[in-house]
C-alpha positions as a LaTeX table, in Angstrom:
\begin{tabular}{lrrr}
\hline
Residue & $x$ (\AA) & $y$ (\AA) & $z$ (\AA) \\
\hline
Met1 & 0.04 & $-0.16$ & $-0.18$ \\
Leu2 & 1.46 & 3.54 & $-0.42$ \\
Ala3 & 1.25 & 6.40 & 1.65 \\
Thr4 & 1.62 & 10.03 & 2.05 \\
Ile5 & 2.45 & 11.73 & 4.63 \\
Val6 & 2.68 & 15.06 & 6.00 \\
Tyr7 & 5.19 & 16.14 & 8.49 \\
Ala8 & 7.38 & 19.17 & 9.21 \\
Ile9 & 11.15 & 19.64 & 9.75 \\
Asn10 & 11.84 & 21.86 & 13.15 \\
Pro11 & 14.92 & 22.58 & 13.05 \\
Lys12 & 15.64 & 22.25 & 17.08 \\
Gln13 & 15.17 & 18.77 & 17.32 \\
Asp14 & 16.66 & 16.19 & 15.60 \\
Thr15 & 14.09 & 14.48 & 14.58 \\
Pro16 & 10.43 & 15.66 & 12.03 \\
Val17 & 7.72 & 16.85 & 13.98 \\
Glu18 & 5.13 & 13.74 & 13.08 \\
Gly19 & 1.47 & 15.26 & 11.29 \\
Phe20 & $-0.17$ & 12.59 & 9.59 \\
Thr21 & $-1.18$ & 9.97 & 6.86 \\
Ser22 & $-3.17$ & 9.28 & 4.86 \\
Phe23 & $-3.04$ & 5.93 & 1.87 \\
Ser24 & $-4.35$ & 5.55 & $-1.34$ \\
Pro25 & $-4.33$ & 2.26 & $-2.99$ \\
Thr26 & $-2.61$ & 2.93 & $-6.39$ \\
Ala27 & 0.71 & 4.66 & $-7.41$ \\
Asp28 & $-1.72$ & 7.32 & $-9.22$ \\
Lys29 & $-4.21$ & 8.05 & $-6.13$ \\
Ala30 & $-1.03$ & 9.00 & $-4.13$ \\
Leu31 & 0.68 & 10.95 & $-6.43$ \\
Lys32 & $-2.20$ & 13.17 & $-7.09$ \\
Arg33 & $-3.29$ & 12.81 & $-3.14$ \\
Lys34 & 0.55 & 14.54 & $-2.75$ \\
Ala35 & $-0.13$ & 16.95 & $-4.84$ \\
Asp36 & $-3.52$ & 18.14 & $-4.11$ \\
Leu37 & $-2.21$ & 18.06 & $-0.35$ \\
Glu38 & 0.86 & 20.41 & $-1.48$ \\
Ala39 & $-1.90$ & 22.69 & $-3.24$ \\
Gln40 & $-3.95$ & 22.50 & $-0.33$ \\
Ile41 & $-1.73$ & 24.01 & 2.32 \\
Ser42 & 0.40 & 26.37 & 0.03 \\
Ile43 & $-3.00$ & 28.33 & $-0.88$ \\
Gly44 & $-4.50$ & 27.80 & 2.54 \\
Ser45 & $-7.25$ & 25.99 & 1.72 \\
Tyr46 & $-6.29$ & 23.36 & 3.80 \\
Lys47 & $-8.16$ & 25.91 & 6.34 \\
Asn48 & $-11.69$ & 23.61 & 5.17 \\
Trp49 & $-10.63$ & 19.91 & 5.81 \\
Asn50 & $-12.95$ & 18.49 & 7.83 \\
Gly51 & $-9.74$ & 17.24 & 9.95 \\
Glu52 & $-9.50$ & 20.46 & 13.34 \\
Trp53 & $-6.24$ & 18.24 & 13.82 \\
Arg54 & $-4.40$ & 18.46 & 10.80 \\
Ile55 & $-5.43$ & 21.73 & 10.41 \\
Gly56 & $-4.21$ & 22.35 & 13.82 \\
Phe57 & $-1.18$ & 20.93 & 12.84 \\
Ile58 & $-0.80$ & 22.85 & 9.36 \\
Asp59 & $-1.17$ & 25.98 & 11.90 \\
Arg60 & 1.43 & 25.05 & 14.32 \\
Cys61 & 3.97 & 24.40 & 11.01 \\
Ile62 & 3.37 & 28.06 & 9.88 \\
Lys63 & 3.40 & 30.00 & 13.30 \\
Asn64 & 6.46 & 28.53 & 13.77 \\
Gly65 & 7.97 & 28.59 & 10.20 \\
Trp66 & 8.56 & 25.12 & 10.26 \\
Lys67 & 9.27 & 23.59 & 6.70 \\
Ile68 & 6.21 & 21.03 & 6.02 \\
Val69 & 7.83 & 18.03 & 3.65 \\
Val70 & 4.72 & 15.51 & 1.62 \\
Lys71 & 5.44 & 12.66 & 0.43 \\
Asn72 & 4.66 & 9.58 & $-0.58$ \\
Cys73 & 6.57 & 5.47 & 0.50 \\
Met74 & 5.54 & 2.59 & 0.69 \\
Ile75 & 3.65 & 0.41 & 3.85 \\
Gly76 & 4.28 & $-2.65$ & 4.49 \\
\hline
\end{tabular}
């Protein structure tokens, strides 16, 4: 299964700040999900997401100036 992982880089610590993961059944869907998330984060439409925790995570990253990373990887 393919996963799209969102995390942040806090320059004051060695380990990335955990965000959230979304799963896709195909590579095409995972690539589309990654592109969609990157676009939504960059233009601010992430504020329309249903998940309050996810919105709060992105807000916290932006507030702290952390680099937000969205990547795809194989799980399992």
